[in-house]
Kinemage of the C-alpha trace (Angstrom):
@kinemage 1
@onewidth
@group {chain A} dominant
@subgroup {mainchain}
@vectorlist {calphas} color= white
{ca met a 1} P 10.400 -11.832 -4.632
{ca tyr a 2} L 6.637 -11.240 -4.796
{ca lys a 3} L 4.366 -12.809 -7.355
{ca phe a 4} L 1.619 -10.177 -7.186
{ca ala a 5} L 0.240 -7.264 -5.241
{ca leu a 6} L -3.369 -6.961 -4.153
{ca asn a 7} L -5.514 -4.056 -5.261
{ca leu a 8} L -7.106 -2.541 -2.142
{ca thr a 9} L -10.485 -2.173 -3.822
{ca arg a 10} L -10.753 -5.646 -5.358
{ca leu a 11} L -10.072 -7.972 -2.408
{ca pro a 12} L -13.192 -10.008 -1.605
{ca arg a 13} L -14.769 -10.013 1.818
{ca tyr a 14} L -14.609 -13.256 3.804
{ca thr a 15} L -17.123 -12.502 6.516
{ca his a 16} L -19.014 -15.739 5.858
{ca leu a 17} L -15.998 -17.580 7.324
{ca met a 18} L -15.925 -15.534 10.513
{ca ser a 19} L -18.494 -17.689 12.333
{ca asp a 20} L -16.511 -20.899 11.782
{ca gln a 21} L -12.921 -19.688 12.028
{ca leu a 22} L -11.060 -16.849 13.632
{ca ile a 23} L -9.604 -14.687 10.859
{ca gly a 24} L -6.619 -12.398 11.283
{ca ala a 25} L -4.093 -10.426 9.310
{ca ala a 26} L -0.416 -9.847 10.089
{ca val a 27} L 1.998 -7.474 8.374
{ca ile a 28} L 5.703 -8.060 7.770
{ca ile a 29} L 7.611 -4.779 7.673
{ca phe a 30} L 11.070 -5.518 6.295
{ca asn a 31} L 13.795 -2.890 6.467
{ca ala a 32} L 16.082 -3.914 3.595
{ca thr a 33} L 18.864 -1.517 4.627
{ca gln a 34} L 19.131 -3.044 8.105
{ca arg a 35} L 17.938 -6.512 6.999
{ca ala a 36} L 15.525 -6.341 9.906
{ca ile a 37} L 11.898 -7.189 10.654
{ca leu a 38} L 9.619 -5.130 12.903
{ca leu a 39} L 8.551 -7.236 15.897
{ca gly a 40} L 6.717 -6.413 19.107
{ca lys a 41} L 6.854 -8.263 22.415
{ca arg a 42} L 3.299 -9.288 23.318
{ca lys a 43} L 1.771 -8.821 26.744
{ca asn a 44} L -1.676 -9.398 28.286
{ca ser a 45} L -2.708 -11.454 25.254
{ca tyr a 46} L -2.404 -14.852 23.573
{ca phe a 47} L 1.165 -16.137 23.986
{ca ala a 48} L 2.239 -13.203 26.149
{ca gly a 49} L 6.029 -12.877 26.241
{ca thr a 50} L 6.483 -13.932 22.632
{ca tyr a 51} L 7.318 -11.685 19.720
{ca gly a 52} L 4.822 -10.971 16.980
{ca leu a 53} L 4.204 -9.004 13.842
{ca pro a 54} L 1.758 -6.118 13.786
{ca gly a 55} L -1.648 -7.686 13.271
{ca gly a 56} L -4.832 -8.996 14.761
{ca arg a 57} L -8.385 -10.054 14.034
{ca val a 58} L -10.183 -8.891 10.931
{ca glu a 59} L -13.508 -7.288 11.828
{ca pro a 60} L -16.815 -8.549 10.404
{ca asn a 61} L -17.600 -6.823 7.090
{ca glu a 62} L -13.956 -5.678 6.741
{ca ser a 63} L -11.787 -6.828 3.847
{ca leu a 64} L -8.560 -8.651 4.655
{ca ile a 65} L -6.405 -5.880 3.251
{ca asp a 66} L -8.341 -3.205 5.160
{ca gly a 67} L -7.965 -5.249 8.350
{ca ala a 68} L -4.212 -5.590 7.830
{ca ala a 69} L -3.829 -1.847 7.199
{ca arg a 70} L -6.008 -0.998 10.210
{ca glu a 71} L -4.080 -3.300 12.555
{ca leu a 72} L -0.754 -1.866 11.368
{ca arg a 73} L -2.015 1.683 11.979
{ca glu a 74} L -3.638 0.892 15.362
{ca glu a 75} L -0.580 -0.906 16.722
{ca thr a 76} L 2.334 1.050 15.233
{ca gly a 77} L 1.041 4.372 13.921
{ca leu a 78} L 2.354 3.431 10.461
{ca glu a 79} L 0.122 3.938 7.427
{ca ala a 80} L 0.518 1.255 4.738
{ca gln a 81} L 0.851 2.620 1.207
{ca lys a 82} L 1.000 -0.814 -0.382
{ca leu a 83} L 0.371 -4.283 1.046
{ca val a 84} L 1.453 -7.441 -0.769
{ca tyr a 85} L -0.078 -10.855 -0.060
{ca val a 86} L 2.525 -13.331 1.217
{ca gly a 87} L 0.493 -16.377 2.198
{ca thr a 88} L -1.944 -17.953 4.617
{ca val a 89} L -1.221 -19.765 7.867
{ca arg a 90} L -3.749 -21.846 9.790
{ca glu a 91} L -2.834 -22.266 13.441
{ca lys a 92} L -4.523 -24.137 16.278
{ca gln a 93} L -4.996 -21.791 19.213
{ca glu a 94} L -6.799 -22.114 22.537
{ca ala a 95} L -10.014 -20.646 21.082
{ca gly a 96} L -9.896 -22.896 17.996
{ca ser a 97} L -8.500 -22.621 14.508
{ca phe a 98} L -7.036 -19.215 13.649
{ca ile a 99} L -6.316 -18.289 10.035
{ca his a 100} L -3.616 -15.653 9.515
{ca phe a 101} L -3.473 -13.845 6.185
{ca ile a 102} L 0.109 -12.612 5.949
{ca phe a 103} L 1.009 -9.430 4.067
{ca ser a 104} L 4.247 -7.551 3.578
{ca cys a 105} L 4.662 -3.801 3.449
{ca asp a 106} L 7.710 -1.930 2.246
{ca gln a 107} L 5.922 1.325 1.449
{ca tyr a 108} L 4.520 3.132 4.452
{ca ser a 109} L 4.384 6.557 6.052
{ca gly a 110} L 4.360 7.859 9.592
{ca gln a 111} L 6.543 7.474 12.655
{ca leu a 112} L 6.812 4.157 14.476
{ca gln a 113} L 5.000 4.443 17.820
{ca leu a 114} L 3.820 2.140 20.588
{ca met a 115} L 0.071 2.697 20.171
{ca glu a 116} L -1.206 -0.126 22.431
{ca pro a 117} L 1.092 -0.276 25.467
{ca asp a 118} L -1.392 -2.546 27.245
{ca lys a 119} L -0.859 -5.227 24.561
{ca cys a 120} L 2.774 -4.731 23.520
{ca glu a 121} L 5.957 -3.949 25.476
{ca gly a 122} L 7.488 -2.182 22.476
{ca trp a 123} L 8.433 -2.429 18.820
{ca glu a 124} L 11.957 -3.189 17.698
{ca trp a 125} L 13.806 -3.841 14.475
{ca val a 126} L 15.241 -7.350 14.733
{ca ser a 127} L 17.916 -8.620 12.358
{ca val a 128} L 16.738 -11.507 10.183
{ca asp a 129} L 19.994 -13.227 11.180
{ca thr a 130} L 19.132 -13.127 14.889
{ca leu a 131} L 15.352 -13.542 15.099
{ca pro a 132} L 14.269 -14.558 18.604
{ca asp a 133} L 13.325 -18.183 19.309
{ca asn a 134} L 10.011 -17.137 20.838
{ca val a 135} L 8.029 -15.769 17.878
{ca leu a 136} L 4.292 -16.422 17.826
{ca pro a 137} L 3.975 -19.715 15.864
{ca gly a 138} L 1.611 -18.390 13.180
{ca his a 139} L 3.787 -15.328 12.625
{ca glu a 140} L 6.956 -17.428 12.483
{ca ala a 141} L 5.327 -19.574 9.789
{ca gly a 142} L 4.382 -16.359 7.928
{ca leu a 143} L 7.997 -15.190 8.057
{ca glu a 144} L 9.103 -18.544 6.614
{ca leu a 145} L 6.673 -18.039 3.708
{ca tyr a 146} L 8.033 -14.519 3.174
{ca phe a 147} L 11.688 -15.543 3.089
{ca asp a 148} L 11.171 -18.695 0.999
{ca pro a 149} L 9.229 -17.793 -2.171
{ca asp a 150} L 9.441 -21.412 -3.354
{ca lys a 151} L 7.306 -22.637 -0.462
{ca pro a 152} L 3.594 -23.151 -1.037
{ca arg a 153} L 1.674 -20.037 0.029
{ca leu a 154} L -0.129 -22.046 2.737
{ca ser a 155} L 1.229 -23.284 6.040
{ca asp a 156} L -0.945 -25.538 8.194
{ca leu a 157} L 0.105 -25.720 11.857
{ca leu a 158} L -2.776 -27.907 13.105
């Protein structure tokens, strides 16, 4: 399903883009046994009430892969062992253009926890056959890239 995996130490830094665009990373955790995706219901944030993947903004001077791993850990308590690049989604948000770098993770350790209860109502495994209608648009586009390997690795929602 995946064309390649990214080496954690070789991913370039994109901090020069941070002043012009908002850069984020989102992680798709797919449970093959249950055929389910890990989603959290957002609160007190952009598109509150919608479901989203673990993820958020990449910090200045942080690589994309490090940002994705950090966001996964900070939001869920899960520690990524391997992240695989899925694609890139550019989405128009209230603050401007937001670029999501989407990764998948099927190798992780730790126990799933609600680490940021002020930002998320809770995490749940949602069947891929019954995904909610109200998924954050950039994350929904990332899921489409994940499940359709024939699609171009870029989705532009502007």
